[in-house]
C-alpha positions as CSV (number, residue, x, y, z in Angstrom):
1,M,26.9,14.0,-25.6
2,E,24.1,13.2,-23.3
3,F,26.9,14.5,-20.1
4,E,27.7,17.5,-22.2
5,T,23.8,18.3,-22.6
6,A,23.0,17.9,-19.0
7,E,26.0,19.7,-17.1
8,I,25.7,22.5,-19.8
9,R,21.2,22.5,-18.1
10,Q,23.0,22.6,-14.6
11,R,25.1,25.8,-16.2
12,L,22.6,27.3,-17.6
13,I,20.4,26.9,-14.9
14,R,23.5,28.0,-12.1
15,D,25.4,30.8,-13.9
16,L,23.0,32.2,-16.2
17,R,20.0,32.3,-13.5
18,L,17.7,30.7,-15.7
19,S,14.6,28.1,-14.5
20,A,14.3,24.3,-14.6
21,E,11.6,25.0,-17.4
22,N,13.9,27.4,-19.2
23,A,16.8,24.7,-19.2
24,D,14.2,22.3,-19.7
25,I,13.7,24.2,-23.7
26,Y,17.0,23.9,-23.9
27,D,17.3,19.9,-23.0
28,A,14.1,19.0,-25.2
29,M,15.8,21.2,-28.4
30,A,19.7,19.5,-28.0
31,R,17.8,16.1,-27.7
32,F,15.9,17.3,-30.9
33,A,18.3,18.5,-33.0
34,A,20.4,15.2,-32.3
35,K,17.6,12.8,-32.8
36,Q,15.6,14.1,-36.0
37,L,18.5,16.7,-37.6
38,V,21.7,15.2,-37.2
39,P,21.0,12.1,-39.0
40,G,20.1,14.2,-41.9
41,R,23.7,16.2,-41.9
42,E,24.6,14.2,-45.4
43,K,21.4,14.8,-47.2
44,S,22.2,18.5,-46.2
45,D,25.2,18.6,-48.0
46,T,24.1,17.7,-50.8
47,F,22.9,19.9,-53.9
48,P,20.0,20.6,-54.5
49,L,18.9,20.2,-51.0
50,V,15.7,21.4,-51.6
51,P,13.9,18.4,-51.5
52,F,15.6,17.3,-48.5
53,L,14.9,20.8,-46.7
54,E,10.9,20.3,-47.4
55,E,10.8,16.9,-45.3
56,Q,12.5,18.8,-42.1
57,V,9.9,22.1,-42.8
58,R,7.2,19.6,-42.1
59,V,9.0,17.7,-39.3
60,L,10.0,21.6,-37.4
61,A,6.3,22.4,-38.6
62,A,4.8,19.7,-37.3
63,Q,6.9,20.0,-33.7
64,G,6.2,23.7,-33.2
65,M,8.5,25.5,-34.4
66,F,7.2,28.1,-36.4
67,G,5.3,29.4,-33.4
68,L,8.1,30.1,-31.0
69,I,7.8,33.4,-30.1
70,V,3.8,33.7,-30.9
71,S,1.4,34.2,-28.1
72,A,-0.1,31.0,-27.0
73,D,-3.6,32.9,-28.2
74,D,-2.8,33.0,-31.8
75,G,-1.2,29.3,-31.7
76,G,2.0,29.9,-30.9
77,A,4.8,28.7,-27.6
78,G,4.8,32.0,-26.8
79,L,8.6,31.9,-25.2
80,S,10.3,34.5,-24.0
81,F,13.8,35.8,-25.4
82,R,15.1,34.1,-22.8
83,E,13.4,30.9,-23.5
84,L,14.0,32.1,-27.3
85,N,18.1,31.9,-26.8
86,S,17.7,28.4,-24.5
87,A,16.4,27.0,-28.2
88,L,18.5,28.6,-30.3
89,I,21.7,27.5,-28.4
90,G,20.5,23.7,-28.1
91,L,19.8,23.7,-32.0
92,A,22.7,25.3,-32.5
93,Q,25.2,22.9,-30.7
94,H,23.8,20.6,-33.4
95,E,22.6,22.3,-36.8
96,A,23.1,26.0,-36.6
97,S,21.2,26.2,-39.7
98,F,18.4,25.1,-38.4
99,A,18.8,27.2,-35.1
100,T,19.7,30.5,-38.2
101,M,16.5,29.4,-39.7
102,L,14.5,29.6,-36.9
103,L,15.6,33.1,-36.3
104,V,15.0,34.4,-39.1
105,Q,11.1,33.0,-38.6
106,S,11.5,34.4,-34.8
107,I,11.7,37.7,-36.7
108,G,9.7,37.5,-39.0
109,A,6.6,36.3,-37.0
110,A,7.4,38.9,-34.4
111,L,6.8,41.6,-37.1
112,I,3.6,40.0,-38.6
113,G,2.4,39.3,-35.5
114,K,2.8,43.0,-34.4
115,N,2.9,45.3,-36.6
116,T,-0.1,43.4,-39.3
117,S,-4.0,42.9,-39.0
118,G,-3.2,38.9,-38.2
119,L,-4.4,38.6,-42.6
120,A,-0.8,35.8,-42.8
121,R,-0.6,34.3,-39.4
122,D,-2.7,31.4,-40.7
123,R,0.3,30.0,-42.6
124,M,2.8,31.5,-40.6
125,L,2.8,28.7,-38.2
126,A,2.5,25.7,-40.5
127,G,5.4,26.8,-42.8
128,L,8.7,29.5,-43.0
129,I,8.7,32.8,-43.3
130,G,11.9,33.9,-46.0
131,G,13.0,37.1,-47.5
132,S,14.9,39.8,-47.0
133,L,15.4,39.6,-43.3
134,A,18.0,37.6,-43.3
135,A,19.7,39.1,-46.3
136,Y,21.9,42.5,-46.6
137,P,19.6,44.9,-45.4
138,V,18.9,44.1,-41.3
139,F,22.3,42.7,-40.4
140,H,24.1,45.3,-42.6
141,D,21.4,48.2,-43.2
142,A,22.6,48.2,-46.8
143,R,19.8,50.1,-47.8
144,D,21.6,50.8,-51.3
145,E,21.6,46.9,-52.1
146,W,17.6,46.9,-50.9
147,P,15.4,44.8,-53.9
148,Q,14.0,47.3,-56.1
149,L,10.7,46.3,-55.6
150,R,7.4,48.7,-56.7
151,L,4.2,49.4,-55.5
152,E,1.8,50.8,-58.0
153,K,-1.9,50.8,-57.9
154,G,-2.1,48.6,-54.8
155,R,-0.3,45.4,-56.9
156,L,3.6,44.6,-56.4
157,N,6.3,44.3,-59.4
158,G,9.8,43.4,-59.8
159,K,12.6,41.0,-59.2
160,I,14.8,40.1,-56.2
161,R,18.2,37.8,-56.9
162,N,19.4,35.6,-54.0
163,L,16.0,35.8,-51.9
164,T,16.9,33.9,-48.9
165,L,14.8,30.9,-48.5
166,A,12.3,31.6,-51.2
167,P,12.5,28.4,-52.7
168,V,10.8,26.3,-49.8
169,A,8.8,29.0,-47.9
170,E,5.2,29.9,-47.4
171,I,5.2,33.6,-46.4
172,L,7.9,36.1,-47.6
173,I,8.9,39.5,-46.4
174,V,10.2,42.6,-48.6
175,P,10.5,45.7,-48.4
176,A,9.5,47.6,-51.8
177,L,9.2,51.4,-52.9
178,E,5.7,52.6,-51.7
179,N,5.0,56.3,-52.9
180,G,9.5,56.9,-53.5
181,R,9.8,55.5,-49.7
182,Y,10.1,51.5,-48.6
183,S,7.6,50.2,-47.3
184,L,7.6,46.5,-45.9
185,F,5.5,44.0,-46.8
186,W,4.8,40.4,-46.9
187,I,2.9,38.8,-49.1
188,N,2.0,34.6,-50.2
189,A,5.0,33.1,-51.6
190,K,2.2,30.7,-53.6
191,A,0.2,33.2,-55.4
192,S,-0.3,33.0,-58.6
193,G,1.6,36.3,-59.4
194,V,5.2,34.3,-57.8
195,S,7.9,32.7,-59.3
196,C,11.0,31.4,-58.1
197,E,13.8,29.7,-59.4
198,P,16.2,28.3,-56.8
199,A,19.1,30.0,-57.0
200,L,22.6,27.9,-59.1
201,L,25.2,29.2,-56.9
202,M,24.3,28.0,-52.9
203,H,25.3,31.4,-51.1
204,G,25.0,31.7,-47.1
205,L,24.3,28.5,-44.6
206,R,23.5,25.2,-45.3
207,Q,19.0,24.4,-45.6
208,C,19.1,28.5,-46.3
209,P,18.7,28.1,-50.2
210,Q,18.1,31.1,-52.1
211,G,16.0,32.1,-55.4
212,D,15.2,34.4,-57.5
213,V,11.7,35.9,-57.1
214,A,9.7,37.7,-59.6
215,F,6.4,39.2,-58.6
216,E,4.3,40.5,-61.5
217,G,0.7,41.8,-60.5
218,V,0.7,40.7,-57.0
219,G,-1.9,42.3,-54.4
220,G,-5.7,41.5,-53.0
221,D,-5.0,39.0,-50.0
222,D,-1.8,38.0,-50.9
223,L,-0.1,41.6,-50.2
224,G,-0.4,43.2,-47.0
225,R,2.0,45.7,-45.5
226,I,3.5,45.7,-41.8
227,G,3.6,48.6,-39.9
228,P,3.0,52.2,-41.4
229,E,3.6,53.4,-44.8
230,G,7.4,54.3,-45.6
231,D,8.6,52.9,-42.2
232,A,10.7,49.9,-43.7
233,H,14.3,51.1,-42.3
234,D,13.0,51.1,-38.8
235,L,11.3,47.7,-38.3
236,M,13.5,46.6,-40.1
237,I,16.6,47.7,-38.1
238,G,14.5,47.5,-34.9
239,A,13.8,43.6,-35.5
240,R,17.8,43.0,-35.7
241,N,18.7,45.1,-32.1
242,R,15.9,42.9,-30.5
243,F,17.2,39.7,-31.6
244,A,20.6,40.8,-31.5
245,G,20.8,38.0,-28.6
246,A,18.9,35.4,-30.4
247,A,21.2,35.5,-32.8
248,L,24.5,36.1,-30.6
249,A,23.2,32.8,-28.7
250,I,23.6,31.1,-32.0
251,I,26.6,31.7,-32.0
252,G,27.2,31.0,-28.9
253,G,25.6,27.1,-29.4
254,V,27.7,26.3,-31.9
255,A,31.2,27.1,-29.4
256,L,29.5,25.3,-27.2
257,G,28.8,22.2,-29.0
258,A,32.6,22.6,-30.9
259,T,34.3,22.5,-27.3
260,A,31.8,19.5,-25.9
261,Y,32.6,18.0,-28.6
262,A,36.3,18.3,-29.1
263,G,36.7,17.6,-25.5
264,D,34.8,14.4,-25.7
265,Y,37.1,13.9,-28.0
266,L,40.5,14.4,-25.9
267,H,39.5,12.6,-22.8
268,Q,38.7,9.3,-25.0
269,R,42.1,9.7,-27.1
270,Y,45.7,8.9,-25.4
271,Q,49.0,9.4,-27.2
272,T,52.0,8.3,-25.1
273,G,50.3,6.6,-22.6
274,S,48.1,9.4,-21.2
275,Q,44.8,11.1,-22.1
276,L,45.1,14.4,-25.3
277,I,43.6,16.6,-21.8
278,D,46.4,16.2,-20.2
279,K,48.5,17.6,-22.9
280,T,48.7,21.6,-21.6
281,P,48.6,22.8,-24.8
282,L,44.9,21.4,-25.9
283,K,44.0,21.8,-22.5
284,V,44.4,25.7,-23.0
285,M,42.9,25.5,-26.5
286,L,39.8,24.2,-25.1
287,A,40.2,26.4,-22.3
288,N,39.8,29.6,-24.4
289,L,37.2,28.3,-26.7
290,K,34.4,27.1,-23.9
291,I,34.7,30.8,-22.5
292,A,34.3,32.9,-25.1
293,A,31.5,30.5,-25.5
294,W,29.5,30.9,-22.2
295,E,30.9,34.7,-22.1
296,A,28.9,34.8,-25.8
297,L,25.6,33.3,-23.8
298,F,26.2,35.3,-20.6
299,A,25.8,38.4,-23.4
300,A,23.1,37.2,-25.5
301,D,21.1,36.5,-22.6
302,R,22.0,40.0,-21.6
303,L,21.1,41.5,-24.5
304,A,17.4,39.3,-24.0
305,V,17.2,41.1,-21.1
306,F,17.5,44.1,-23.3
307,A,14.9,43.4,-25.4
308,A,11.9,42.4,-22.9
309,E,13.4,45.8,-21.7
310,G,12.5,47.6,-25.2
311,R,16.1,49.1,-25.0
312,L,17.3,48.5,-28.2
313,D,20.1,50.8,-29.0
314,D,22.6,50.8,-31.6
315,E,25.1,50.9,-29.3
316,L,24.0,48.8,-26.4
317,M,22.4,45.9,-28.9
318,L,25.4,45.9,-31.1
319,P,28.7,45.4,-29.7
320,P,28.6,42.0,-28.0
321,L,27.5,40.7,-31.0
322,I,29.9,42.6,-33.1
323,D,32.7,40.9,-30.5
324,F,31.6,37.9,-30.5
325,K,31.0,36.8,-33.5
326,D,34.4,37.2,-34.3
327,R,36.3,36.5,-31.8
328,I,34.6,32.6,-31.8
329,A,35.1,32.4,-35.7
330,D,38.1,33.2,-35.2
331,L,38.7,30.2,-32.6
332,M,36.9,28.1,-34.2
333,P,40.0,26.7,-36.1
334,D,41.5,25.8,-32.7
335,A,38.1,23.8,-32.3
336,V,39.3,21.5,-35.9
337,Q,43.6,21.4,-34.6
338,M,42.7,19.7,-31.3
339,M,40.8,16.8,-33.4
340,G,43.4,16.1,-35.9
341,G,43.4,14.9,-38.8
342,Y,39.5,13.2,-37.8
343,A,38.2,17.1,-37.4
344,Y,38.0,17.2,-41.0
345,M,35.7,14.0,-41.9
346,R,32.4,14.4,-42.1
347,D,32.1,11.5,-40.2
348,F,32.5,13.9,-37.3
349,N,31.0,17.0,-36.8
350,Q,33.2,19.5,-36.1
351,E,34.1,20.6,-39.7
352,Q,30.6,21.9,-40.4
353,R,30.7,23.8,-37.0
354,Y,34.0,25.8,-38.8
355,R,32.2,26.3,-41.5
356,D,28.6,27.3,-39.7
357,A,31.1,29.3,-37.8
358,R,32.7,31.4,-40.3
359,Q,29.2,31.5,-42.1
360,L,27.1,33.0,-39.2
361,Q,30.0,35.8,-38.5
362,A,28.8,37.0,-42.2
363,L,25.6,36.9,-41.7
364,F,25.4,38.4,-38.9
365,G,26.8,41.7,-40.4
366,R,30.1,42.6,-41.4
367,S,31.9,44.2,-38.7
368,E,33.0,47.5,-40.5
369,F,29.7,48.2,-41.4
370,L,28.2,47.4,-38.1
371,K,30.8,49.3,-36.6
372,S,29.9,52.3,-38.5
373,D,26.6,52.3,-37.6
374,L,27.7,52.5,-33.7
375,I,30.1,55.4,-34.7
376,V,26.6,57.0,-36.9
377,S,24.8,56.5,-33.7
378,A,27.3,58.0,-31.7
379,M,27.7,60.9,-33.8
380,A,23.7,61.5,-33.8
381,V,23.5,62.2,-30.0
C-alpha cells in the first residue's frame, strides 16, 4: 500500500489543507503500523492476548506513543488535535484497535495533565491508561451503569466488572462516589490494594482486553482526584466531546484502509479479460465507500478545529460522529463483497476492518443514546 499511502498524504495536504509536517505524522504512523503492528495480527486474534499485548505496549512506549498530546515540557510529543487526527488515521487504516487504545490514552492524558497535580505523569508516559474512559460512561453517558466505588476516609473500596485495558494498564481512571456525588480519580493499577482478573469473555475491540478489578483500601500516593469533587460527569462528557473528532478520525481511517485495499485488489484482478475495477457495480461500491471515508475525515478535521477553539457543545460535536459511524459501518459489507471470498480470509485484512467498523460503531456510542443527548441539550436551550 505504499502508493496508496503517498496518494492519501497528498490529499490530506491538498483537500484538508494540512501542513506537510502534519501529513508526515500520518505517513509515519501508517508505516509504523504496517511494519510493527500488522505482522503480529495473527497473535492479536488469539485468546488470551494479554502476553502479546504486553509486548506491543513496550514497542509503543519506546516510540513515545503514550504521550502524543502531552506537552513537550512534560516529555510528550505535544501534538495538536489536528495532528492527533493524522496519527490516528495512519494507525486505523491498518490497526483500528491500537488507534483506539491510543485515543483512550490521549483522553486520559488530557484529564491527568489538566486536572491533577502531576503525581501520575511519571507513569503515564511509560504505560497505558485504562479504566472507564472507553466504556459506557464516556460515549454513552449512562450514569446508572457507573461503577459503585466509594471513597471513605481517603480510601477507595469496591469492585468494577469488565474494566477496559485493566489487565495491562499502569493507571486506571474511574468515577467513584465521594460524599454522595461522583468524582473522577486516577489510580495506580499496580498498587497493593488493586487486584485484576482478566475477563473470560472478550468484549469490544481486539487489543482492548477487559478485567474485573477490585479495590481494597487504595489511597495515599496511589490515588488522586482529577478535577473538583463531584465533577466526574462534566469531566468525562467534556472529554468525550473534546475527542469526538479523534474518534471520527479512527472511523474514517478504517474506511480509508478498506477503500485502498479493495481498490488495490480490483486493479490487480481480471475477469473475462478486463480488470474488475472496470465493472460498473464494483466501481460504484468503491466510490461510495471512498466518498464516505473522506467526508468522515473532513468532518473529523472540523471537529478538531472546534475542540482547539473550546467549542464543545453536544449539538456541535456529536452529529457527525453519530452519522458517520453508522454510515461507514453500513458500507463495510460492500468493502468485503468487492473482494469476494478472499475478503473472509485472514491472509487478507478486509474481514478485520469489517469487524473493527462494527465494534467502533458500538464503542463510540449507540446512536439512540447519543441522539437522546442532543434532544436533551436542545430542550435545555
